[in-house]
N, C-alpha and C positions, 0 to 999 in steps of 0.2 A: 602105153605107159600110163599108169593110173595117176590121179591127181597128186597123191602123196609122193610118189616117186618123182614126178615132175617138179614138185616143190623142193625136194631135197637136191635134185640136180641143179636147179636154178640157183638155189642158195649157195651151193659150192662155187658155181661159175661167177656169180655176181660178187661174192666175197673176193674171189681171185682178182676181179677187176679193180679192186680198191687196195691191192697189196703194194708193198714196197717194190715188188718186181715190176708191176705195171708202171709205177711211178718212175723207177730208174731206167727201165728198158721199154720205151714207148712202143717200139715195133712189136715186142712180144705182147704188150698190152693190147695192141690193135688186133693181133691174131686171135687172142682170146675173145675179144669183143666180136670179131667177125664170126668166130665159131658159135657164139651165143646167138647171133642174128640168124644163123643157119639152122638152129634147133627148132623143134616144133613147139617150143614152150616160151616163145618170145614175150607174151603178155606178162610173164612173171618178172620182167625187168624192173617193175615197180620196187622190188626189194632193194635195188641199187640206191634208191633215194635215202636209205638209212645211214649213209656214210657221209663224212664231212667233205667240204670242198677240197680241191686239189692242193691248196696252200696249207692245209692242216696236216697233222701228223699222220703218215700213212700206216695202215694197220692190216696185218694179215690175220683173218679170223675165220678159221675153218672148224665147224663143229666137230667135236669128238676126236680131233687129230692133234691138238695141242702143238701148234707150229712154233717155230722160232722166228722172231722178227725184231727189227730195231725199235727201241724205245728212245725217243728224244727227250732230253731234260731241258726244258726252257729255263733260262737263268732266272727270269722273273725277279731281278734284284739280287739274286744270290751270287756272291763273288766266288771266283775260283781259288781265292786265298784260303789258307787254313785258318781255323778259328782262334788264332793266337795273336794278341796285340804285339806291337813292336817291342823287340827285346834284343839289344845289342850284346851278344854274348862276349865279344872281344872286349868291349868297354867294361862289362861286368868282371871279367877275369883280370883286367888291368887294375880295377878297383880293389879286387880281392887281394891281389899281390901287394898293393899299397897298404891295405889293411894289415896284412901279415907282417910287412916290414915295420909298421908303426907299433904293433902290439908285441912283436918279437916272439910270437908263438903261432901254432897251427890251429886255426879255428875249425878245421875239418878233421881233428884227431878222432880216433875211435871212441865210441861211447864207453864210459866207465862201467865196470861190472856192477851188479845190483848191490854189492856190499859197500861200494864207494859212496861217500857222503856227498850230498848236494852242497854246492858252495853257497847256497842261499841261507841267510840267517833269519828269514822271516818265519812266521808262524804257520805257513802253508795255506793261509787264506788269500783269496784274490785281492789285489790292490788296484785301485783305479789310477790311470795316468792322470796327471794334473791337467785341468782344463784350460782352455782359453776362454775369454769372455766375449760376448757379443759386442760389436762396436756400432757406431752410428752409421746411418745409411750413406751411400755414396752421394756426391753432390749432383751427379747426373745419372739418376737411376734408369731413365728411359733411353735405349739406344737410338741412333739415327735411323729413321725408316728406310727400309730397303726397297728396291724397285718392286713394284707390284703390290705393295701393301696398300690397304684402302683405309681402314679405320682402326682405331684403338678405343673400344668401348670402355666405360668405367670399370676399373679392375682393382683388385686388392694390391696393397703395397708389396714390393718384392721382399723376399727373405734375403738377408745379407749376413755374411760373417767376414770379418777381416782378421787375419792372423796377427796375434800380438804375443808379447812375452808371456809365458805361463804365469797364471795367478795361483799361487800355492794355497789351496784351500783344502780343508779336510772333507773328504767325500766318503760316503758309505760304499761298500763294494757293489758293483753293478749286478744286482740280483735279478733284475726284471726279466732278462732274457733266458736265464737258466733255472729260475724257480717260479714258474707260473702259479697263479692262484687257481684253485679248483673252480670250475664253471658249473653253473646249475641252470640249464635251460637257456643258455646264451644264444640270442638271435645272431645269426652269422651274416645278415644282410642289412645292418644299420649303415647309414651313409657315412662315408669317410669325410666328406665335405660337400657343399653344394654351391659355394661361391665361385666367382670367376678366377682365372689363373693369375699368378703374380703379374704386376704391371710391367715388368721388364721382359715378359714373354709377349712379343708383338703379335697382334692379330692380323691374319692375312686372308684374303678372299680369292686368291689367284692360284689355288692348288693346281698342280700340273694335270691331275685327273679331275675334270669337272663333272659334277653330278648332272647327268642329262636325263636319267630315267627313274630315279628314286624320288617319288613325289611326296616329300615331307620336309618340314623345317626342323624336325627333331634330329638329334645325333643319329648317324647311321652306323650300325655295327659292321664295320668294314670287313671283318674276317669271318663272317658267318656263311653258312652253307648255301644261301640263296644268292650269292654274289653274281652267279652266272646269269641271273635274270636282269641285272641292271648294268653290268659292265660291258663295254665294247659293243660287239655285234648283238648282244643279248641272246645268242643262240647256244651258248655253252650249257651243259647239263647242270641241274640242281639236284643234289642227292639228299632227298628227305629221309631215305632209308625206311623200308626196303626198296621204295620206288625211286626212279630217276625221271625228272621232267626237263623238257627243253622246248623252247619255242621254235616251230618249224620255219616261220618267217618266209614262206614262199619257196623254200629250197627243195631240191630233189625232183624226181619225176612226178611225185604226187602233187607238188606245188601247193602244199597245204599252208595255211596261215594260222593253224590251231596249235594247241599245246600237246606235244607228244609225251606219252608215258611209257616207260619200259621197265622190265625186270629181267635180270640176267641169271640164268641157271649155271651151275658149275661146269657143265660140259662145254659151255661156250667160251670159257676162259682161254686166253692165249698165254704161253709161257716163254720165258727167255731161255738161253742156253744154260746147261748145267755147269756148276763150279766144282771142278774136280779137286780143288785144293781144300775143300771142306768135307769132313766125313759125312757120308750120306749123299754127297753130290747134289745138293739142292739147286733148283733153278734160280737164276739171278733175279727174275721178276715175274710177276703175273699181272694181267690187265684185263679189264672188262671191255667188251665192245661198246662203243659209243654210237649214238645216232639211231639205235634201234627204236622203232615206234610200234609197240604192240597195239596201242590205241592212241588216237589223236582226237582231242576234243576241239572241234572247229564249228564253223557255221557257214552256211551257203553265202552269206553276205560278206565274209572276210576276204580281203584282197590286198593288193599292193598299197592301198591307202590306209590299211590297218596299222595300229601302233600298239605297243605294250608299255604300260607304266607300272611301277612297283609302289604300292601303297602300304602304310603301316609296317615298315621294316622293324622288327623287334629281335630279341635274342633267340627265340624259338620259331619264329614265323615271319612271313611276309605275304602280302596279297598281290598276285600278278593279275593285272587287268588288261585284257586285250580288247581294244575298242575298234569298232568298225572304221572309224576315222577319228582324227584328233578331237573334234568337238562333239562327237556323237554320244548319245545316251545308250545306244545299242552296244552291249558289251558282254564279255564273259569274265567273271571274276574267279580266280583260283586261290583259295586260301591254302598256302603251302606251309605245312607245319611238320616239324620233325616227328617221325614215327607215325604219321597219319595212316589210319587203316584203309581208307579209300582215297583215291584222287577225286576231288569234288570240283565241279564246274557249276557256277551260279550264272544262269543265262538271264539276260534281260532283252526281250523283244527281238530274238533272232531265230533263224531256222537251224536247229541242231544238225550237224554233220559229224558223225562219229566215223573216223577212218582207221585203217590199219595197214601198215607197211608189211606186216607178217601175213596178211590175208585172212579173211573170215572163212572158215570151213562151214560153220553152221551157226545160226542165231535163233534161239528158241524163246518165244514169249512164255514166261513162267508165272503169270498171274500177279497177285498183289500180296506181299507179305503183311501189309496192313492197309487200311483205307487211304486212298490218295497216293500210294506209292506203287509203281509199276516196275516189274522185274524182268530181266532178260538174261538168259544163259548164253554166253558167247564162247564159241569154240574156235580157236585159231589153228592155223596150219602147222604150228610148231608143237602141237599136242598140249597146249596149255588151255586152261579154262578160266574165264573171267566172268564176273557177275556185273551186270549193269542195272542201276536203279534210277528211275526217273521220278521226280516229285514235282509235277506241274503246279504252278501257283493257282490255277483255276480248278485243280482236282480232276481234270478230264484225262482220259487215256490218250497218250500222245501217239499211239499206234506207229511206233518206229517201223520202218521198212528197210529190208536189206536190198539195196539197189544193185550192188555188185560185190565182188570179192574184196573190194577196198572200202565200200561206203555203206553206212547205215544213215538213213535220212529221217528226220523228225518233222513235226508240223511247223508251218510258218508262224512267226510272231510268238515263239515259245518263251515263256518266263518261268523260272523254277530251277531246280537243281538236277544235275545228272552226276551219278557217282559210279566209279568203277573200282573193283577189287579183284586181284588175282586169287583164285581159290585152289590151293594144292591139297586140301583136306577133305574133299568129297562132300557127302551129305552133312557130316558133322560141322565142317567149316561153313557150309552154306547156311546152316541154322544160326550160327553166330553172326554172320554178316546180315542175314535177314533181321535179326534182333536189333541191330544197331543202325540199319540203313535209315536215311532221311536226316540224320544229324551229322555234324562234322565239327572239328575243332577250328577255331579262328585265331587263337593265340595261346601261348603257354607261359608259365611262370615257374620259378623255383623258390622254395623257402627252406629254411633249415635251422637247426639249433644243435648245440653241443652241451652235454651234461657229463662232467667228469671226462673220461676218455672215450665216450660213446657219442657219435654224431648221428643225427637223423636228418635226411633231406627229402623233400617231396617235389615231384613234378606234377603240375596240375594244368588243366586246360579249360578255357572258356569255349563253350560250344554254341552252335546255332543250328537252325533247321526246323523240321516239322516235329511237333510233340517233344520239344526239348526236355521238358521236365520228366517225361516218362520213358525216354529212350537213352540208354547208356552209350557212351563212346566206346569204340574199339580202337586201340592204339598198339603200335609195335614197340616192344622193349628189346634192347640189346643184351648180349650175354652177361655183361657186368651188372646190368640192372637186375636181371633174374637172380643172380647169385646173392644179391644183397636185399632183396625184397623182404619186407616184414611179413608176418604170418597172414595178415588180412589181405595184402596185395597178392601173395602167392595163391590164395584161394580163388583168384580171378583170372588165372592163366588158362589159355585155351590150347588146343592141339593144332593151331594154325602156325606154321613155321615157313618163313620166306627168307631166302638167302640175302644178306646185305652185300654190298660191293667189296668191302675190305674188312668186315668185322664179324664174320661168321653168320649164323642164323638169327634172324629176329623172330620174336614170338609175340603173337597177338594177345593182348590183355584187355579185359573188360573194365570199364570205369573211367571216371574223370580225373583220377589222380593215382599216383603210385607213391609209396613211402619206402625209402631205402635206408638201411642201417649200416653204419661203418663203425666197427668196434676197434679197440686198442689203438686209438689215435695217439700220435707221438707228442702228447701234451707237455712232457718234460724236456723236450728237445730244445736246446738253445744253441750257443755258438761252439760248445765243446764237442768232442767226438761223442757219438751216440751209437748204441747197438740195440738190437731187438731184445736181447736178454738182460742187459745191465742198464739200459736207459742212458742218461747223460753222464759222461765220465769226466769229472773235473780234476781228479787227483791222479796225476801220472807218477810213475815210480821215480825215485831220486835219480836213477841212472838215465831215464828218459829225459827228465828235466835238465840234467847236466848236458846231455848231448844236444838238446834243443838250444840251450843258451850258448853253447859253443858254436853251433851252426848259424845262429840268427844274425850276428853282425855282418856277415858277408852279404846278406840280402837286405838288411836294414839300411845299408849305405848306398843302395841303388838310387838312381835319379828319379825320385817319385814324380816330380812335376813333368820331367821329360817323357816318362812312360804313360802318363795319364792325359796330358794335354795333346790329344791326337785329333785327327780329322774324322773320327768315327765314334759315335755314341757307344757302339758295341765294344770296340777295343778299349775305349776309355773306361767304360764301366767295369770291364773285366780287370783292368789294372787297378782301379780303385778298390774293388773287392779283394784283390790279391793282397794289397798292402794293408787294408783294414784287418783282414784275417791274420796276416803276419803280426801286426801289432798286438792283436788280441792274444795270439798264441804265446808270444813272449811275455806279455804282461800277466795273463791269467793262468796259462798252463805251465809256463816256465817260471812263474812267480818272480819275475824280475822287471820292475817298473822302469828302472833308470835307463837301460840300454835302448828302450824303444821310445823314450820321451821325445827325442828330436824328430824321429820319423813320424810320430803322431802329429806333431805340429805341422810338418810338411804335408801330411795327408789331409789335414783339415784345410790347409791353404789350397791344395790342389782340388779338393772337392768344391771349395768356394768359387773357383773359376766357373763352374757349371751353374751354381746357384745365381751367380751374377750374370750368367748367360753371355760370357765373354769368350767362350771356346771358338775354335776356328769356324765351325758351322753352328751358329746359335740355334736354339729351339724357337719355333713359332707356334702360335695357336692357329690351327687351320679351321677357319670359320665355315668352310664348305662341308666337310664331313664331320667336323668337330672332334678335334684331338690335338695333341701336342706332338709335333714332328720335327725332325732335323731339317734345316733349310738346305742341306747339301743337294737335295734332288730338285731344287727350284731352278737350277742352272741348265736344265734340259736333259739331264741324265738321271732318270729315276733309279738306276742301278746303284747309285752312290750309297755307301754305308748299308749295304745289304737290303736296299729298298725301304729304309726307315721312313722316308718322306711319304711313301705310298703305304705305310702301316704294316710293312713286313716286320716280324720278329720283335715287336715292341715288348713283349713279356720277357724275351731273352735280354734285350738291351737294358731295359729299365730295372729288371730284377737285380742286376749286379749293383746298380746305384743304391737301390733300396736296402739290400743286404749290407753294403758298406756303411750306409747311414745308420742302420740299426746298431752296428758295432760301435761306431763313433759316438752315437748318442748314449749308449749304455756305459761307455767309459768316461764320457763327459756330458752329464745331463744338462749342463748349462748351454751346451751347443744346440740343443733341440729347439729352443724358442725361435731362433732365427732361421732354422732350416726345415722345420716340420712341414710348413705349407708347401714348399717346393717338392719335397719328397712325396707328400700326399698327392700332389698333382700327377706324378708318375704312376702312382697306384691307381688313381682315378682313370688315367688314360688306358692302361693295359688291363686293369681288372676292377673296374668300377662296381661298387656294391649296390648302387641305387638305380632303380629302373626309371626314375623321373628326373634325373639330373639333366638340366638344360645344356650343360657344357660338354658332357661325355656320354657315350652309349654305355649300356649295362654290359659288363664282362666282355670286352672286345675280343680277348684272346681265348680265354677258357670257355669251352663248350660244355655246359652242364648236362647236355643230353649225351654227347659222345664220351664224356668223362676225361677229356684231355683238351689241350689247346690246339688251335690252328695258327700257323706262322704266316701264311700268305695273306697279303692285304689286297690292294687295288690293282691286281694284275689279272687280266682275262686269262682263264685257264681251262683247257679242254677237260682236265681230269679233276677239277675242283680244288679245294684247299689241300694243304699238305703240311707236314712237319717232319723234320729229320733229327731233332735233338730232344729226346724225351727228358734227358737229364737237366737241360736248361729250362724245360717246362716245369719240372719239379722244383728247380731253383727259384722260380718266381713264387710258387706257392710257399716255399720255405721262407723266402725273403719277406713276404707280407706277414707271415706268422711272427717272425722275430722282430720286425718293425712294429707290429701291433703290440708285442710284449714290451718293447722299449718305450713306446709313447703312451702305454696304458690304454690302447684301443682294444677292448676285450672282444668286440665283434670281429675286427680284422684278424686278430690272433686266432679266434675260433674258426674263421673262414679259411685261413691258411691251413689249420689242422685238418679241416674237412676236405679241402682240396688235395692235401697229401694222401688222405685215406682213400679218396676216389681214384687218384692217380695210381696208387699202389695196386689197386685192383684192375684198373683199365690197362695199365702197361703190361701187367702179367697176362691179360687176356689177348691183347692185340699187338704189342710191340716187342716185348722181351720174351721170347718163345722157348719154353722148355719142351722136353720130348713129348709130353702128353697134351700139348696145345691142340685144341679142337677147332679153333676159330680161323686159323690160316691154313691154306692148302697143305696137305701132308708132304708134298714134294718141295715145299718152301721152308718148312719149320727148321730144318737143320742149319739155316743161316743164323739162327739164334736171335738176331735183331732184324727188324723190318728194313732198316736203312731209312729211306724216305717213304713214309706212308701218305698216300694221297687218298682222296675220297673214292677214286675209281681205279687206282693201281698201286702196287707196292713194288719198290725197286731197291734191291740190296746194294746201294751205292751212296755216295754223298755228292753234293754239288761241286766239291773241290777234289774229287778223286775216288778211286775204288779200292785203294789199299785196305786190307783187312783192319789194320790198326786205325784207319780213318773211320771206316764204316761202323766198327764196333765202338771205337773210342768216342765218337760224337755222342753216343748214348751214355757215356760215363762222366764226361766233364761237365761242370766242375765237381770234383770229389769233395763233398761237404757233409755236415752232420746228417742231412736228410738222405744221403745215398744208401746207407744200409736199410732204410725203410722201404725204398721203392725198387731196389735191386736185390731180389731174394737170393739167399745163399745158394740154393740149388741151381738157379739160373746161372749165377756167376760161375759155379763149379763146372757146369756143362759147357758153357762158353769157353772157359779157360782151357779145359782139357781138349776141346775140339780145335782150338785156334792158337793158343798162346803158350801152352806147355812146351817143354823142351823137345818132345817128340811130335809136336804139331807142325802144321804147315808154315806158321808164322811165329816162331818162338819169340816171346817178349824180349829175351836176352839178346836177340839179334836185330831188334827194331832200333832205328836211329832217331835222334832228335827228341823233341818234347813229348812225342807220343809214348816214348819208353817210360817216362815218369808217370803218365796217365795210366798206363797198363799196370805198373807195379803198385800204384796207389789203389787201383781197383782190386788188386790181388789181396789187399788187406782185409777185404770182406770175407775171404775164406781161409787165408793163410797170413795172418798179421805178422807172424814171426819172420817169414821170408820177406815180406814187404818192408818191415823195419830194417832187416839186415841189408837190403838193397840201398835204402836211403841213408843209413848210418855208416856205410862203408867208408874206410879211409880214402882220401884223395878222390872224393866223389866228383864225377864229371857233370858240371852244371849245364852242359848242353842237353842233358836229359830232362831238364825242367822247362816247360813251355813258359812263354811270357805272361801267362795268366795265372801262374801258380808259384808256390815256393816250396823248396825242400823242407823248410822249417815246419810248415803246416803238415806236409805229408808225413813227416816223422811223428808229429803229435797225433795225427789221424791213425797211423799204424799202431803207435804205442797205446792209444786209448782203446783200440779194439783188441788189445792183448799181445801186441808184438814185443813189448819191452816193459 
């Protein structure tokens, strides 16, 4: 048996040893292991070290056979509950019956024909609801300290509002959110604020997840790609794209203490079972193998006394420093940067040991691309080719030696850099890598501006290394970057392509910066329905207005405080957004101020509960990681409120509050003064625009490299960060856009527009899949949505169930003005025909509960008339409306898109 055949056979057998079969059936696993012991190729058992310990998720990974195996979904703070706030339908129906008895007529009568006249006698212009005034601050603004709190540093005064009787003043129509001023070169990253949080937000130093490994006093971006380096065991992979890195930490047969680097090729993916209920029979999920170590950067001196600290954690980078021991100056520093062209290891006084769990087939000394840099061509047993570049500080040839199939050894006392890059492009690729070797990125930043409806944003990097001024960087761009490159950046694209884990192929680009252009930003989008062809639609037909005003009282009379004062920031925020949107719809689109006036006062009072921080689980300022979190998780259960305390889903949760505040402030500008600071605090926590804010990290949730947000916070994760609701991601971008419009923050408004533009492109590329999608595996595309997209796997499911209406619907809600911008008509048409049409597997007409309303509101994007007819039908069943939405808004949404 030749060496190549031995390697293949061993790979197959050792993969089988790590399968679910071996995990669940120990005797069978022992038989396989015994069979391996009896083979003539036992030395290759080193490959078994590439897999996680037995308490980790078991994975069957057989090259080129695409097996089926179980994928576990760790809850990580995610509840099994559906994403609807509390809503007592029986109580609502009782109230509706009382309302009918009082009024003596049917508020759910059919809509009048287009020839019938609206009952409104106004001029058709929007009217503001009368405001309440700000009141004095409470006598005891600071709450009693809770257990575990330590200090309360000097902070700003709390924002307060106390509901009073309306003060009847004459106000101009709220034009800010629906009629933005044209922008000319507006910087999108001006600070929202830089001061401390309001004084009634208590500061705590006892976060349940203590910072043990991130060596910094600056705010830590909890939801970034490098979290695997500082959370828990510190052995989970970090996905810089296209490479994955993970600290070996002495594990496996190789017992390495270095940093492993891997890159997964398409044939190594494992797939889930096919779903025969979806046309095309797509697989349920796909996953990349974890723990593979194509190369390991280590040193002879590293052992069980070695530690790893994370330094300079920023938005696009972090430095992983492996020290020989806690106080030693002997160390290897890894600048880990998104899109880095090489993995770079900066050695200080150690003997390099380059290892491979895949095995070295051949290592060739290939001379010097330039003086002081020494190159090696590395051929591995999986038929991949890597390039190794050494740049010694003393300029001397390190004379690396191949000791064995697993080890390359360098000289003792080595200081300098060693870089590795996978080269799939032959001689052409090698020239590009030779041209940029010796330098490496150490950090990144983003800048951007908006002029009119065109936005430009740039990613740029600070570099270090040898001959920095004369050597260009090489960085990898994702597909959505390539599509939006300006002409100059396109001219620097190379023919080096490496597959990413869940976003198609990355492409190497030469240079220290890229510029991307997003055109046709939705700058005119406000609170009214919006379409790609007609923009913002403020004027509904008389028939639609009449039907809306007839339907609205049934929902305006709901218990606003009962539905918003919940034990969850997520559910409370959704309910506040629901009622704010309802009030706006009646007041501005239905042109009837009076019937929503009482609900508006109750809405402001309900919102004030949170500004006063008197909800069941108040917010606290976490001084450990630096952010504003729910105190629900301080009781020992981090899963409370979807993991908000551990920074899960902050853009989801806080986006609803921000959007509700934008509507309230636009209808009552006098409300803003007392509430602006509190709302801006939420913006700063989830989407801060300043890189030097001492109180919050830059852009906690939105990833300006990946083009979307990550929802997972401080939970150790095998497969990296994840997100399951693209629609709530876009909701946050929309929320800061309209909040910026409302308060006159042009930079925030422009940033929201730019984020929507980027999201529209990235979701089309990676999450919302049309037939021609080239970035997800062809046998997965027919799912239409990714479900939960992780950095390392994609699973067509949700955390609360796998019903099609759940999996597709979580990418629909909330249906808001931004929805038509990010959910393209062709995508919606393909998804509807495949899944929810009458002849599909899950007809929307047969779906029960609140998901039915979600599906029919989504239908308005391609068939607004049918959507309108569904919501305007006589004797409408309100169980079809979830607790975070209203029939009234859905009617306005469908009407605005052309349904009535």
